[in-house]
N, C-alpha and C positions, 0 to 999 in steps of 0.2 A: 272827474277819476274818483275815486272815493277819497274823502279825507278826512281824519280824526277831530273833531272839536277838540281847541284847547284845551280843555278837564279832561276831555277823555284819552289823549297825549299824554297827561302828565301822571297819570291812573297806570295806564299801559308802560310807559316807561317806568313809571316804581316798581311795577308787576316783576318785569323782566330784569330788571336788575335785584330781585328779588329785594328790595327794602319795605315790602309787603308778602303777606303769608298768604297762600294761595287758603281761602277758607276763611280770610279776614273781613269782618264784617266793616262797610261802606256807607255812614249815615251820610244819611240829603242834608240834614241841619247842618252839621259838621263841614260835610263840603263846602256848603253855601257860604258858610259862616268865612270858611279860609279861603275861596277865592273872589269873595265882597261878587256874588251873585244869587239869583232867588231859587227857590228849591227847585223852580219849572224849569231852570239851565239844569241843573245838575242831574235833573230826574232826566231830561234830552239826554245829557251826554250819558249814564249809566246805560238808557235802553241801545243809544248806539253801543255800547261793550258787548251788552246781553244777545246785541244780534247777532255778535262775533267771535261769541262764547267765551269771552274773559269775566263777565261776571253773572250775576243771576239771582233772580228775586225769591225770597222764602216767604208765604205767606204771617202775615202779621209776625216777622223776623228784621224784614229789610231784605237789604243790598250785601251782597256778599261774593268775595272773588272765585271763581266756580275753580272746586281741587280736581286738578287735573288724574284721571285715573289713568296709569299706563298699560293697565290692561282693556281697559276700554277704546284707547287709543290704537291698539294693535288691532282689535278686531277691526276697527273702523276701518282702518289702514288697507286691511284684508278684505272690505267689501269695495272699498275703492278702486282694489290691483282689478273686480274683477270687471266693475262698472265702468271705469273711466277709459281704460284701453279698448274697452269695447265699444262705447259709445265712437273713437277715435275712429272704426274697423270701417264701423256700416254706414258713418255717413260719407254724403258724398262730396266733392271739390266743394270748399266755400266759398261764398263770392265775395270779390272784392275789397268789399265795407268791410264784412265780418273780421278778413285780416289786417286791415288796417287798424280795425277797434282794438286786437289782439296787441299786432305789434306795437303800439301809443302805449297796452297796459306795459306789456313788459318793460318799453323804455321809462317805463315811471318808474316801474320798481328800481328800474338800474339807476336810477335818481336818487330813490329813498335810500338804498346800500349804499351810493357816495356818499350823501349826505350824514350816516352815520345814524339816519332816523329810525330804527329798534322798532317800534311802534306800528309806523306806516309801513315800511317793511315786510313786520309780519300780518299785516293785513292783507297787503296786495300780491303776496306770495300765496297766501289762503285765498285769495279773490280771484286769481286766474283761472282756477280751476270752474269756479262761477262762472264768468266771465264767459268761456269756453263753452260751458254748456248753451248758455244765451246766443253767442255767437252760430253754433250750431243750430240754433231756433227748436231744442230739445224744452220745451216748459219743464216738465215733468222730474225730466234730471236736473235741471239747474235747481230746483226748489229743491230734489232732492241732496246736491250738491251743498244748498248753504246749508242745510243741517248736519252736512257729515262733516265738510269742513270745519263748522264751528265748533266740534266735538274733540278737535286737533289741533285749533290753531296754537291754544294757550300752550300744553303741553311740549310742541313743537317746538315754541321762540323759546322759550327757557331752556332749550340746549339746545337753541340755532347759534351758531359763531357766526361772524361779519363773514366768515369764506365759505359757511355751508351755505349761506344767503346768496352769493354770488352763484355757489353749484347750481341752485335753483334756479336761481333765474337763465343762466345759461343752457338748464333742460326744457325751462320755457321758452326758449329763444328756439331751440330746436325744432322742438314741436310743433311750432308753428312754421318754420322753414320747410317745413316737411307736407305739411296741409297745405300749404302756397305753392309747394311739385307738385302734389296730386299724387302722396305716396302718403298713402291713409295707413300705412300695413308698417312702415316707418315710424310711422308719429305714436300710433298703438304701442310700440315696441319700448320706444325710447318715455312713453308714461307711464308703463306695466318698470320701467327700471328707472326710472323717476319715484316713483311710489316706492318700490323698494327700498331704494336708498331712503327715504325720507322716514319708512318704519326703523330701519336702522339705526336712526340718530336716537331715538328713543334711549332715555336711560333711565331706571328707580329710583337713582337715587338723587335725598334732594337735600337741597342747603338747608341746614340749622338757620332759622331767624330768629327772634326776639316776637315780643307780643306788647301791645297794647295801642292805648289811645295814645300817647306822646311820639312812639315810631310811628304811628299814620302817619299825626302832623310833621313830622322829619320828613318823613320821603316825600312827599307832597310839597316840601316848601321851595320855593324857587329858584333852584338850584343846580347844576351838573348829575348828571345820573351816570351811574359807574355801568358797566356793560357785564353783559349775561360771562359770570366765575369762568375763571380760567380750565379749574378742575374738569367742571361740569363739560365746559366742549373741550375740553382736550381728548375725554371720556367718549364726547357724541361724535368728535373727528375717527378715532379708531373705531369705534366701532360701524361707523359708515365705510374705512377703509377697508374692513373683514367684508362688508357682506359685498360689496363691489370687486375685490378681488376670487371671493368665492364665485360671483356671478360670470367674470370672464374666464 
């Protein structure tokens, strides 16, 4: 199963705890000095995060935390709402080996949620959709979903509470169970409802954070990290609840 490197994990935790602002620069040399590693090791960690949509590199400027766009995320979810249920509706019954892989992934999500590992949790929940396309043998959609999930991982994670994560994990388990039972129509319906809830959680409100090199150093210092802000988590849950009630 996919795991973040220790440096990547620390950066993600700080982003999700809102100790590092979206758009903030992450200097390779500075990070190398903080963690007492080479710039090559730092670069590998940042490339890992780039593939997951947490950071981006700008020509002649270096690495920056991605600035999530609410509008782009909503458009991405709109695309996924068409693509992913259609993928499930049209596929045949998955092989048992594929179902075992999907069940193992869902179990890994559950362990990350139980351990309060927000970084790994966020990546695994996003990667479920990529893993699903891989297990169904659709290489084109796998590539497409790698890109689409990377566009929503950060903005979703910033507003995702542990209870939200558990709901997503339960949704994933239900989708896999439907596929295992050969009920592709049910799996497609569950996926559509799942994506609708993900979209409903998005909130345009962003916490006001300070800036500067000192805050970056403090954020990455070896100590505990706070969870997602209570106000943001409450607002996201309220929005998701309204969406579910409206759909029911």
